[in-house]
C-alpha positions as CSV (number, residue, x, y, z in Angstrom):
1,M,105.3,-163.8,-42.4
2,A,102.8,-161.8,-40.3
3,A,100.5,-159.4,-42.3
4,K,100.6,-155.9,-41.4
5,G,97.6,-152.9,-40.6
6,L,96.6,-149.8,-41.2
7,V,94.2,-148.0,-39.2
8,E,92.4,-144.9,-40.6
9,I,90.2,-142.8,-38.0
10,S,88.0,-140.4,-38.7
11,V,87.9,-137.9,-36.4
12,E,85.0,-136.2,-37.5
13,T,82.9,-139.0,-36.8
14,C,85.0,-140.4,-33.6
15,K,82.7,-139.4,-30.3
16,G,85.7,-141.4,-28.3
17,C,83.7,-144.4,-26.7
18,G,87.2,-145.9,-25.9
19,L,85.8,-149.7,-27.5
20,C,88.5,-149.4,-30.2
21,V,91.2,-149.0,-27.3
22,H,89.5,-151.8,-25.0
23,Y,89.2,-154.6,-27.6
24,C,92.9,-154.1,-29.4
25,P,94.6,-156.7,-28.8
26,M,98.0,-155.0,-29.4
27,K,97.3,-152.1,-27.7
28,C,98.4,-149.6,-30.5
29,L,95.1,-147.3,-30.2
30,A,94.4,-144.4,-27.4
31,I,91.9,-141.8,-26.4
32,N,93.8,-138.3,-28.0
33,E,93.3,-136.7,-24.5
34,A,95.4,-133.4,-25.9
35,D,92.8,-132.6,-29.0
36,T,89.0,-132.5,-29.8
37,N,87.3,-132.7,-33.2
38,S,85.0,-130.0,-33.8
39,Y,82.2,-131.2,-31.6
40,G,84.7,-130.8,-28.7
41,L,85.2,-134.7,-28.2
42,H,87.8,-136.7,-28.0
43,Y,88.9,-139.3,-30.3
44,A,91.2,-142.2,-30.8
45,Q,94.1,-142.3,-32.3
46,S,97.0,-144.5,-33.2
47,V,99.9,-144.3,-31.0
48,E,101.7,-147.8,-32.2
49,P,101.0,-148.3,-35.5
50,D,103.9,-150.7,-36.3
51,K,101.9,-153.2,-33.5
52,C,98.9,-153.0,-35.7
53,I,98.4,-156.7,-36.8
54,G,95.2,-155.9,-39.1
55,C,92.7,-158.0,-37.5
56,A,90.0,-155.0,-37.4
57,N,88.4,-155.8,-33.5
58,C,88.6,-151.9,-33.7
59,A,86.3,-151.4,-36.9
60,V,83.8,-154.1,-36.2
61,M,83.4,-152.7,-32.4
62,C,83.0,-149.1,-33.4
63,P,79.4,-148.3,-33.2
64,D,80.2,-144.9,-35.5
65,G,81.8,-146.9,-38.5
66,A,84.4,-144.3,-37.8
67,I,87.6,-146.8,-38.6
68,T,88.5,-148.6,-41.6
69,V,91.7,-151.4,-41.2
70,Y,93.6,-151.8,-44.4
71,K,95.3,-154.7,-44.3
72,Q,98.5,-155.6,-46.1
73,S,101.3,-158.7,-46.4
74,N,104.5,-157.6,-45.4
């Protein structure tokens, strides 16, 4: 059975560069256009968490280390 992932994004660390969104093969991340962190920056968020396969492309591409991916077997 396919693995499932869980993406955890540090809102205060994320600067909203969008690299994680671009490199997510399942398109389960997006930039939150409605809210900002304490620095006034829009941040990434998981919009389709059930689609995450735990590949960790987002975490690898994040220049600020704001993303942690947990992988679990179903």
